[in-house]
N, C-alpha and C positions, 0 to 999 in steps of 0.2 A: 655113281653110287657113293653114299655118305657112310663113312666109317663110324664105328661106335665111339671112338675118341672125338671125332668131329661133332657127333650128336651131343656129347657131354659138354663140349665147349659152347655149342649153340644154346643148350639148356641153361648153362651157367649165365650167359649174357641175357637171355630172356628173363631169367629170375632176377637179374640185377636191374633191369629197366625200371620197375616201380620205385626202387630205392633212389635211383638217379633222379626220377621225376620229383620225388618228395624233397630231395636236397635242393633241386632247382627252385621249387615252389617256396621253400623256407627262405632261401636267399633272396628271392624276389619280394616276398612278404616283408622281410626285415629291411630291405633296401628302399622300398617304395610305400609301404603302408604303415607298419608299426614296428617299434623296436624298444628294448629297455634302455633306460638312461639312469645313471646314478647321480644323486645330489652330492656335490662336493662343496664343503664350506657351510657357513652359517648365515649367508646373506638372505635366505628365505625363511629363517626362523621367525616365528613359531609355527608357520604353516608347514614347512618341510624341515627335516633334520638331516644333518650330514650322514651319508651312508644309505639313505633310503633309496629304493629303486622304484622308478615310475615307468609307465608305458607312454611312449612318445607317439602321438598321432601325426604322421607325415603327410597324409593325403588331403586333409581338410585345411586349405589355405585361407579360410575366411576368419580372420582374427578379430576378436572383439575386446572391448575394454575389460580389464581385470582378469583376462585369461592368462595362464602361466605358459610361457614359451621357453624353448631351448634355442639358443642361437650361437653362432660362431663369432668369436672375437679374437682375432689373431689365431693362435693355436689352441685356444681354450673353448670349451663349451660352457656357456653360462645359462643359468635358469633364473628368469625374472618374470615379473608381472607387467602386462601392458597397462599403462596408465593413460597415455595419449595416442590418439589415432590420427591418420592423415587429415589435415584441415583443422585440427584442434589447436587452441591456445591454452597452454597449461601453466598453472601457477600454484605454488604453495604459500599460504599466508597464515601465520599464527597456527601452524600445524594442521591446516585444513586445505583440502584439494579443491581448486576451482578450475573447471574446464569451460572455456568460452564464457568466462565471467560468472558461471553458476557453481554454487557449492555442491560437491558430490561426496557423500559419506563413503568411506572405505571400510565396509563391514568386516573385512577379513583381517584387519589389523588388530593385534592383541597385545597385551602387556604394555599398554600405553606407549607404543612406538612413537618416536618423535621424528617428524620430517621438518627439517629446518627450512626457512623461507627460501623460495626458489622461483625464478621466472624463466620461461622458455627463452626470453631475450638474453639471458645469461649465456646461452649457447649460440646466440647470434641469429635467432629466428623469431619472427612474429607469430607464425603458425607452423605446424608440423607439415613439411612438404609431402606431396603424394609419394607413396611407396616407402614411407618411413614411420617409425614408431618411437614413442618415449616410454622407456621401461624402468622400473625400480624393483629392488629387492624388498621383501616385506620387513626385513631387519634394517631399517633405514639408516641407522648409525653405523652399520657394518656391511655396506654393500657397494661394490663397484658396478655402477649402473649408468644410465643416460646422463646423470648429473656430472659424471666424470668422463665417460667414454663417448658421449654424444648420442645422437639419435641412431636407431638401428634400422638399417636398410632391410626391406622384406626379403632380399636375396640372401641375407645372413641367417634367416630363420630356418631352423631344421624342422620345426613343428611345434605343436602345443600338447600340453599334458594336463590331466586332471584326475588320473587314476594311479594309485600307489599299490605296488604288489609286494613290497618288503619294507619293513618287517611285517611278518604275517599277522601280528596283532593289530596292525593298522591298515589292512587291505581294504581298498575301496576308494571312492572319490574323496577329494579333500577340498 
């Protein structure tokens, strides 16, 4: 025979189950699918500003040229743009990007950003090895990127982003 106090305890735990399921789903969603990430610094200016909050897509690991990614570098999370893909030969000459010898326009660069001459050979590579990426910040004169820290291993990449949720006046794709 179940006492009235036992019935109250059972009802309490039955009522609690949906909330526990919701918490578990939110944790799983944030861990494996999408999570917010904050822009720190000015290396992606004028595309992104310090303090903006973006949604990080963690599940799609198919990275393409010019996508914005978040990756781990030591204890920091950095936000940069993919410029070179595995197998590419990357070079900047006279402020122009050449990939595999062909000029590629960087339409996202604003405010006459300057990219000083650079060759992938400066990092000791003829081509970007499989599983690695060459990344740059959009603010080329104020960015700690592949020119300084080297190529980024795909295992370092947390995900990619193209959607801003804060400030509210700038919500949407960038």
